[in-house]
N, C-alpha and C positions, 0 to 999 in steps of 0.2 A: 100088293101096292099100291099104293091111296089110289080112289079116283079120284081122275080130273075133274071141275067143275063144267057144266055145261052154258054153263050163262057167265056174262061177265055187264058186273054192272056198270053204267053211265048216263049219271046225271038221274038216275031214278030212272032208267030206259035201260033194257034188257035187250045186252045182245048177243042172240041165242048161239053157241058153237060148235052144237050137234051134229050141223054140217060147217066143214071150210071157211073160211072168211081169208077177203082179200084186201092188202093193204097197201094201195098207192104211193107214190114214192116222188117227195118233190121234191128238188135240190137250190135253196137260194143261194149258191153258192158258186162260187168261179172254176172250184177248180175237181169240181167232182170229178169219179174217177173213168166215168160213165158220159158226157159229152149233151147224149140224149134229155140226162136229165134234169139237165140245169136249165133254172129261167131266174130271168129278170126280169123283164117290163111286166109292170099292171095285169098290161094285160093278156099277154104270157102263162102268168102265176094262175091265172082266174080261166082262161083258158083252158091251161093244163085241168086243172083242177075237175073245171066245171065235168071238161070231158071221159076223166078218172069216173067219175060217178055217175054219168050214164054209160059207161063198158060195166060196170057193176062197183066196182070199188066199194067198202064197204066202213073203210077208213083209210082221212088221208094222215101217208107223216109227212111231216118239214121239216125240217132241218136247217141252220146256217153258218153251221159251222162243218166243215169235210173233214170224218173221220175215214176217208183213203191211205192205207198205210204209206208215211214216210209224208201226211200232210204235215202243214206250218199250220204253230199255235196263233190264236187271232182272239184281241184281250174279249173278257164280256161285252164291252161297250160294241165294238163290231160288230157278235151275236144278234148282239141286242138292234142293232141300227139291221142289220141283215132280214131279221124275223118276224118284230111283234108289228111291225107297221104289214107286212105282206099278209100276215094270221087276222088280224086284225079284219081285212078288205076279206079275204077267202070268210067268214065265218059269219059277215053281213051281208057277200051276196051269194052265197049256198048256205043260208040257217041249217040246213038240213045234213047236212054233213060233217060224221065223226071224225075231229080233229087228233090227232096223234102229233105233241112237240119234240121235236129229239133234239135232245141237248144232256148234259152233264152235269150241266149249272143250275144249282139250285134257287140261283134269282132272275135267271131267265124264265125259269120252269115256272117259280112263282109268276112271273109278267101274264108268263101265258095262257095259264090255269085263268087267274085272278081276274085278272084286265082286260082282255082279250078275246076268254071265253074257249081256250082248246078244252081236251076231254080224258085226254092222257097221256104220262110220262114216257116216253122213253130213253133209255138212257143207258149209253151204250158201256159204261163203267161198275153198273148197281151198283150206286153210292159210294166208290173205291173214291170217285176224283173229286167228290166234296161232299163233304161225314154231314152236312145237311140236307141234306138230299130225303134220308133215311125218316126222317122226324117233317120236312117239308111232306110225303106227300099221307103220309096218318093224321097229317093236321088238312091236309085240303080233303081225303077221304077218295081217292083219283084210280084208277085202274095204271098200272106201275110195271109198264115192261124191263125187264132185270136182262140184260146183255151180260154173258160171261167174254171180257178180253184179257188177256194176257201183255199188258205190255201200256202200252199207251201208242195212240196212231203216230206218233213220230218212232218208234223203240218195239214197237210187235211185230212184226218179220226180222229182227234180226234175231234167228236158227232158235225158235221154239220150242222147246223140248219137255217129252210129257213120258212118265211112266204108260198111263192108259190115257190115252184123250176126254174120253168118254168119262169112266171112274175118278179122274183130280179135277174136271169139270164139276162134279158135282160133285165132289167133297171143298171146295172154296167156295162153292154155288147153297148149298145145305145150309151156311153157320149166316149167311146174311137172307134168307127167306127165315131164316128165327126170328130173327131179327127183327123182320119184317111183321112175322106174325105174331109176333110177341107186345109190337107197338102196335099191333088194332088192324094194322091192313090185309084187305081180301081179298081185294081184286087184281093177282099178279100174274102175268105172263114170262114166258120162260123164253129168252133167245140164247139157243148156244154160240152163238155167235162164229159164224161159218168167216173165217179169213183173217176177226181180227186175234191175230199171236198164232196161226194154226197157217201151218203144212200146206199143200196139197193131199199130200197123202190125210192129214188130219182131220183134213174136212172131207174126206170121203168117207175117211172110216165111221165121223161122227154121222154122218147122210146112211149111209150101211146099215148103224146104228142105234138108229134116231128117237124107237119107240125105247131104249134103255133108257131115257132122260124122261120117260112117265115115274120114274119110280117120283121126281117131285112132290106129284104130284099137280103141276098146275098147266094149264096149258101153253103148251109150245110153237112159238112163233119163228117162220126160216129163213130164211134172207137171202138167199140165194144167186140172183136175181144182177143176170151178166159180171160174175166175180171172177176172177182169176183162175177158180179151177174147174171154169169151164174153157175160158178163150185160152188158156195157156197149155189147157191138156188139147188141146183142136189146134192149137198154132193156127188161132186166128186176130180176133180185135175184138172190145166190147162192143163195139159196134154189128157184131156178127153171131153174137152171143145167144139172138134170143130165142132160136130152134133148142140149143142146147142148155139155158134156159129151163125151159118149155121142160125141155126131157128131166129134170131135175128136181124141178118143180112139181113134178110127175113122183117120185117114183119120194121125192117127203109127201107127197099126201097118201100114195101105199104105205109107209111106213107108219104115220101117225102125226104128221104136222095138221094144227087148229091155224094158224094164218100163216097164208105165201106175203114178204114183203116184197113187191114186183116194183120196177120203171113199166113197166107190159101189162098193165091191167084185162085188158079184152085178150089177149091167149089167156093167161093166169087162171081167170071167170072160169074159159071154155074147159083148163083141164080141170079143176072143180064138178063142175056142171057132168062131163063126163067118169070119174071118181065116183061121185054123187051116183051115177044110174046106175053104173055097174054093180055097188054093192046093192041095189035097193035086193037086184037078183039073185043077191045070197041070200038076203033078210024074206025074201019071198021061197 
């Protein structure tokens, strides 16, 4: 099994992944599944980003396109109008922040990186939605988060079927990894896509076998924050799913997650600190 890289190069600065990192989510959308993650005013956006950094976020992930199940499609123009202004504002006001842009459109990604100064591309479709994305990533030489999704947000939860969810995902993603490596892309991060074309059973199977994804030789990002695998299982709402999120984030860390993508940064950072401290006792 190939060893996963311990560093990601972000514009010449190395992000050390020997300790798990936390990515805070900011949704500049009116319809994201968790109401608490939605922000719209400039004041709220800056305050949210600043609070996440104070709480210990290593990366801020900003998106203007809701990818919740059955979400409506929006035009590139609408995504651009939602996203780029706030993105520029955050980078201007918080220049020390490492910013990931959550988009599957290469034209939006280009503007976010080149014109606004974002650092990472987070693509829920791994290049399937826009065939120009891989060449753009290679051209810009930026870290690329490649997530697995079966179908698209409007259809992905319509009876997703796998023979073996982990093996099927790796089989599908391996060809994309080969293409990106051949194009010279060095800094890849793998997200198995919890909730994106998977049933609750699939999600828990993926979490239990998370370390199996290490065969790709890439850092693993896990995004289970307040998702339906938690609140449907517990018969609660996304607003009440913080405790369940912390439990599953802890399981993910124990099973090999390198980055946690979360709505609640402080609690995720605490989980990382506790697991890191526990591992020191093993090393000693």
